[in-house]
C-alpha positions in Angstrom: 50.9 134.0 36.2 47.8 133.8 34.1 48.9 136.8 32.1 52.1 134.9 31.2 50.1 131.9 30.1 47.9 134.1 27.8 51.0 135.7 26.3 52.6 132.4 25.7 49.5 131.0 24.0 49.3 134.0 21.6 53.0 133.6 20.7 52.5 129.9 20.1 49.4 130.6 18.0 51.3 133.2 15.8 54.1 130.8 15.2 51.9 127.9 14.2 49.9 130.3 11.8 53.2 131.4 10.1 54.3 127.8 9.8 51.1 126.8 8.1 51.5 129.8 5.7 55.0 128.9 4.9 54.0 125.3 4.2 51.2 126.5 1.9 53.6 128.7 -0.1 56.2 125.9 -0.4 53.6 123.5 -1.7 52.3 126.0 -4.2 55.8 126.8 -5.5 56.6 123.0 -5.9 53.6 122.5 -8.1 54.3 122.3 -11.9 51.7 123.2 -14.4 51.5 122.1 -18.0 49.4 123.0 -21.0 48.2 120.2 -23.2 47.5 120.8 -26.9 46.2 118.3 -29.4 48.1 118.7 -32.6 46.2 118.5 -35.9 47.0 119.0 -39.5 46.3 122.6 -40.8 43.0 122.8 -42.7 42.4 123.6 -46.3 41.6 127.1 -45.1 45.1 127.7 -43.9 46.2 131.2 -45.2 49.6 132.7 -45.1 49.3 136.5 -44.7 52.2 138.6 -45.8 52.7 142.4 -46.0 53.3 144.3 -49.2 53.3 147.6 -50.9 51.3 148.3 -54.1 53.2 149.5 -57.1 52.1 150.6 -60.6 52.6 147.9 -63.2 55.0 150.4 -64.8 56.8 153.1 -63.0 59.5 155.6 -64.2 61.6 158.5 -63.0 62.1 161.0 -65.7 65.4 162.8 -66.2 66.6 165.4 -68.7 68.6 164.1 -71.6 70.1 167.5 -72.3 71.0 170.4 -70.0 69.1 173.6 -70.0 66.7 175.9 -68.1 63.1 175.0 -67.5 60.9 177.5 -69.4 57.5 175.8 -68.8 56.0 172.8 -67.2 52.6 171.6 -68.5 51.7 168.6 -66.2 51.5 168.4 -62.4 50.9 165.6 -59.9 47.7 163.7 -60.4 47.4 164.6 -64.1 46.7 161.7 -66.6 48.9 161.9 -69.7 49.3 160.0 -72.9 52.6 158.6 -74.3 54.7 161.4 -75.9 52.6 164.1 -74.4 54.6 167.1 -73.5 55.5 167.4 -69.8 57.9 170.3 -69.8 60.0 172.4 -72.1 63.7 173.3 -71.6 65.7 176.3 -73.1 69.0 175.1 -74.5 70.9 178.2 -75.9 74.3 176.5 -76.1 72.9 173.6 -78.1 71.0 175.9 -80.4 74.2 177.8 -81.1 76.1 174.6 -81.8 73.3 173.5 -84.1 73.4 176.7 -86.1 77.2 176.4 -86.4 76.7 172.7 -87.5 74.2 173.8 -90.2 76.7 176.4 -91.6 79.4 173.8 -91.6 77.1 171.4 -93.4 76.3 173.9 -96.1 80.0 174.7 -96.7 80.8 170.9 -96.7 78.0 170.3 -99.2 79.2 173.1 -101.6 82.8 172.0 -101.4 81.8 168.4 -102.1 79.7 169.3 -105.1 82.6 171.3 -106.6 85.1 168.5 -106.0 82.7 166.0 -107.3 82.6 167.9 -110.6 86.4 168.2 -110.7 86.6 164.5 -110.0 84.4 163.7 -113.0 86.8 165.6 -115.2 89.8 163.8 -113.4 91.1 167.1 -112.3 91.5 166.0 -108.6 92.8 162.8 -107.1 90.4 160.2 -105.8 92.0 160.6 -102.3 91.1 164.3 -102.2 87.7 163.5 -103.5 87.1 160.9 -100.7 88.4 163.4 -98.1 85.7 165.9 -99.1 83.1 163.1 -99.1 84.0 162.1 -95.6 83.9 165.7 -94.4 80.4 166.0 -95.7 79.3 162.8 -94.0 80.8 164.0 -90.7 79.1 167.4 -90.9 75.8 165.6 -91.7 76.1 163.3 -88.7 77.1 166.2 -86.5 74.0 168.1 -87.4 71.7 165.2 -86.9 73.2 164.6 -83.4 72.7 168.2 -82.4 69.1 168.2 -83.8 68.3 165.1 -81.6 69.8 166.8 -78.6 67.8 170.0 -79.1 64.8 167.7 -79.5 65.4 166.4 -76.0 64.6 169.9 -74.7 61.0 168.6 -74.9 60.3 166.4 -71.9 57.7 163.9 -72.9 55.8 161.1 -71.2 57.4 157.7 -71.9 53.9 155.9 -71.5 50.2 156.4 -70.7 49.9 157.0 -67.0 49.6 159.4 -64.1 52.2 162.0 -63.0 53.0 161.2 -59.3 55.7 163.7 -58.6 57.0 167.0 -60.2 60.4 168.2 -58.9 61.0 171.2 -61.3 59.7 174.8 -61.6 60.3 177.5 -64.1 63.9 178.7 -64.2 65.5 175.7 -62.8 68.7 174.5 -64.3 68.7 170.9 -65.0 71.6 168.7 -66.2 71.5 165.7 -68.5 72.0 162.2 -67.0 70.7 159.8 -64.4 72.7 161.5 -61.6 70.9 164.8 -62.0 67.6 166.1 -60.7 64.6 163.9 -61.2 62.1 166.0 -63.2 59.0 163.9 -62.9 57.9 160.4 -61.8 55.1 158.6 -63.5 53.1 155.4 -62.8 50.7 153.3 -64.8 48.2 152.2 -62.3 45.3 150.7 -64.2 47.1 147.4 -63.2 49.1 147.1 -60.0 51.7 144.7 -58.7 52.9 143.9 -55.2 56.1 141.9 -54.1 56.0 139.7 -51.1 58.7 137.5 -49.5 57.6 134.1 -48.7 59.4 132.1 -46.0 61.3 129.0 -47.2 59.1 126.5 -45.5 56.0 127.9 -47.4 57.8 128.4 -50.7 56.6 124.9 -52.1 53.0 126.1 -52.0 53.6 129.0 -54.4 52.3 128.3 -57.8 52.3 130.8 -60.7 48.7 131.5 -61.7 47.3 130.9 -58.2 44.8 133.5 -56.9 45.5 135.5 -53.7 43.4 137.8 -51.6 44.5 141.4 -51.0 43.1 143.6 -48.3 43.7 147.1 -46.9 43.0 148.3 -43.4 41.5 151.5 -44.8 39.0 149.5 -46.8 37.8 147.0 -44.2 35.7 144.2 -45.4 36.7 144.7 -49.1 38.8 142.1 -50.8 40.7 142.3 -54.1 41.7 139.3 -56.1 45.3 139.1 -57.3 47.2 136.5 -59.3 50.7 135.2 -58.7 52.5 136.3 -61.9 56.0 135.1 -61.3 58.5 134.1 -58.5 62.3 134.3 -58.2 62.5 130.6 -58.0 65.2 131.1 -55.5 65.7 131.2 -51.8 67.6 134.4 -50.7 70.5 133.3 -48.5 70.3 136.3 -46.2 66.6 136.2 -45.5 65.6 132.6 -46.3 62.7 133.9 -48.3 61.5 133.7 -52.0 60.4 136.8 -53.8 57.0 136.6 -55.4 55.3 139.1 -57.7 51.5 139.4 -57.6 49.4 141.4 -60.1 45.9 142.7 -59.8 43.6 144.8 -62.0 42.8 148.4 -60.9 40.8 149.8 -63.9 38.5 151.6 -61.4 41.5 153.4 -59.7 40.3 152.4 -56.3 43.7 151.2 -55.2 46.6 153.7 -55.0 50.3 152.9 -55.7 52.3 153.0 -52.6 49.5 151.6 -50.3 50.3 149.1 -47.7 48.4 145.9 -48.0 48.0 142.4 -46.6 48.4 139.5 -49.1 46.7 136.2 -48.2 48.0 133.1 -50.0 45.7 130.1 -49.4 47.2 126.6 -49.1 45.8 123.4 -50.5 45.4 120.3 -48.2 48.7 118.9 -49.3 50.5 122.2 -48.9 49.1 122.8 -45.5 50.1 119.4 -44.3 53.6 119.8 -45.6 54.0 123.2 -43.9 53.2 121.7 -40.5 55.8 119.0 -40.7 58.9 119.5 -38.7 62.2 119.7 -40.7 
């Protein structure tokens, strides 16, 4: 009998312990926790940080303006060049042949015109025939000049002072004229850089042309570069609800490289910061 009493006591004790545990869990789950935050206007040090990519102030992809074979290239990536400096030379045999034919036609047209001019002075030919020969001479002259210009395009030259950032040709390559053909070189003028950022609509009112911004790179930790807001699109893009902003910065020492990923910090004034914290 005593054994039964002990067993019953143990069972009752276990049930009571489970009941207390269940009650504690229920009480814990029924408790609601909240976080309290005291709102305050943004300070004058409020900074909007946006990502961007550095670009040369002037960048260009260089194509051939006439078709031909590459006989030599003179500049490679990283080379500094001056405007009109020779980058590559093309061989254009078809154009050279056409030019030689045009020169022969011009000589014939010149001789013919001079003969008819003398005849016209003696009134031996009609004015109409004289004008036809004059027109033939003018056409031959224009044709030769056009072909001379096209042959001149066999010299691929730099469009501005800058650095060659890409060379896509080698000796023997056939290149075609036009913007849909092979890119021969790319160039950048990097003594001054620019970066485009896209400012959210609610921050757009703080953007002022001429304002200073702070530019940083992860690779140059602790260093800051001053930029200036040069212009804005003055328009909110309907798809992204952002405004495009162009920022320019000096890079005379060449410390920054075009194509680098940067962070652009735009500092707000007190009025701007307060306006940005208002609900719409």
